[in-house]
N, C-alpha and C positions, 0 to 999 in steps of 0.2 A: 457486706459479704457479696451481695449481688454485683456491686460495682467492681469489686476485686476480681470476681470470676469473669466478668465481661472483659476487663483489661487483660487478664491472663490469656483469654481466648484470642484477643487482638494481637498480643505479643507473639503467640504461636503462629498466627496467620502471617504476621509481618516477616517471620523467619522463613516462610515457605517461598518457593520460586515465584508464585503469583504475588505474594506480598512484597518481595524485593523489586519486582517489575513495577508494581503500583507505586512504591516509594520513588523509583526512578522517574516515572511519569509526573508524579506530584512535584518533585524537585525541578523537573524541566519546566513545568507550569510556573513555579515560583521564579525561576530565572527569566522566563519570558515576561513576567510582571515586574521585572527589575528589582526583585527581592532576594535576599540571601536564602539559599536552599536550607531548609530546616533539617536538623538531625532526625534520625529514624524514630527516636522516642517521641519527638514532637508530632511526627506524622501519626504515630499510633494513637495519640490522644486527640487528633484533629477531627473536626466535624466532617471533613472530606475523606476520612479513611475509607468508609464503605463505598463512597462514590468512586474513588480511584480503584478499589478492588473490583468493582463492577466494570469500570472502564477497561481494566486489564483483560477481563473476560471478553469484553466487546472487541478489543483489538484482535484477540485470537479467533473469535467466532467469525468475524467478517474478513479476517486476514487483511487488516487495515494497512494500506500502503503508506509508508513514511509517517509513523506515529508522531515523530518530533515536528514534522511539518504540519501535521494536523493540529497539534497543540498550539503552534505558532498562529495558525489560521484562526483558531478559536479565540485566542487573545486579541487578534486584530479585529474580530467581529464582536468582541466583548460578550461572548457567550460563556456563561458560568458552567462549571463542570457537569452539573446535573442535566444540562441541555445537550451535552455532546453526543449522547447515544441515540438521539431521535433520528428517525428516517429522513426527515426534512433536512436536518443539519448535515447528515452524512451525504445526502444527494448534493447539497451545496458544495461540500468539500470535493467530491468527485468532479463536479463541473469546474471548480477552481483548478484542479490538477490539469484538466484538459486545456484550459485557457491561459493559465498564468505560469505554470512551471516551465522553465526554459526547455526547448526541445532536446538539447543534448543531455539535460538532467533526466528527462523522461527516458531517453535511449539508454542512459547508464543504468537506470533501474531495470529496464528490460533485459539488458545484457547480464546483469547480476542474477536475474530470475532464471535466464537460460543456463548460465554457468552452474548455479546452485542445483537446479533440477538435474542437469546432466551429471554433475559430480556425484549426487546421491544415488544415481542409477548406473553409474560407472560406464558411460559412453561419451564419445566426443560431442562437444557442443554443436558441431556441424550436423549431427544426426538427430537433433532435438525434434524436428518436425516429422521424423520417421518413427519416433517412439511415443510422443505425447498423444493423449487422447483428446478428442474434440471437446468433451465436457471440461477438461482441465484448461484448455485454451480459452474457452468461454469464461471460466471463472477468473483466469489471470487477466483477461481484458476487462472484465467487470470491475475488478478491484485495482485496475490501472497498473498492474505489474508487467503487463505487456502493452506497449504503446503502439498506436497506428503508425507513428514515425518509423518504427522498426519493421512492423509487420508488412506494411504496404510497399516497402522497398526490398522485401525478401522474396526471391524466386521460390524458395522451398516452402514458404508460407502459402504462396499462391497455389502451388501444387498440392499442398495439404488441404487447402480450402476446396479445391476441385475434386480431389480423388479420395480423401479420407473422411470428409464430413458428409453427413446425409443432408437431404433437402431441408429438413427442419433446422438442423444445426447451422447450415449455411445462412438461413434467414436470420437466425439469432445473432450469429457473428457479424453479419452485415449491418444489423441494427445497432450493434455495439460499436462497431468501427466507424460507420458513417463515411464511406469512401469519398463521396462528393464534397463533404465538409473538409476532409483532409487534403483533397486535391487542390482546393483553394489555398490551404495553409502551405502546401508545398510550393505553389506558385509565388506566394508572398515571401518565401525564405529559400531562394535557390542555393545560397552559399551553405546553409545548414544541410540542405538535401544532399549536396555533394559529400559532406562529411559523414552523414548517416550512411550513404551508399558505400563509402569506404569501410566503415565499421562493419557493415553487413557482409561485405566481401571478405574481410579479414576473419570473420567468424565462420565463413563457408556456408552461410545460410541463404 
């Protein structure tokens, strides 16, 4: 009876939005391991069911950038799912995004962030830095949804930094962006920098 009740509870969880997201992440993990993605019922009886339910909550809580890329990275590092939610592993992933993700892929994610935010609030993307709050920008940078590739080539971001952030916020943003590090990256990738500046100009930011 206890076993049946536990399984009924799992079945109900699996049908929830969180359960369906957990199933998707589990199947993505299986594909990255070069295994056939199991059906939903197999996941419901898996020893990893609770781990992936917790991972789904983690994805939402930290606003995890590119969860599929995160799972790929975990497989490359041979980290088992119970390890994925540790602060140390998450920090490693964010550093990986900075160093390994192609610049234009980082810019694409940033553009999608700007477009999504602007659409939800019903204003043109060119007005993003007129409406967004400094704490929101800090969060977006922290979770790598806004890349220094885009920010440091944007005149409107520079105006935002000077005129709409206070002293403490400017210190935090500068520590997150690390302008001197990115100046070297820009020097190493002049062709990419030209493309990014064109994208920024087209967005009107």
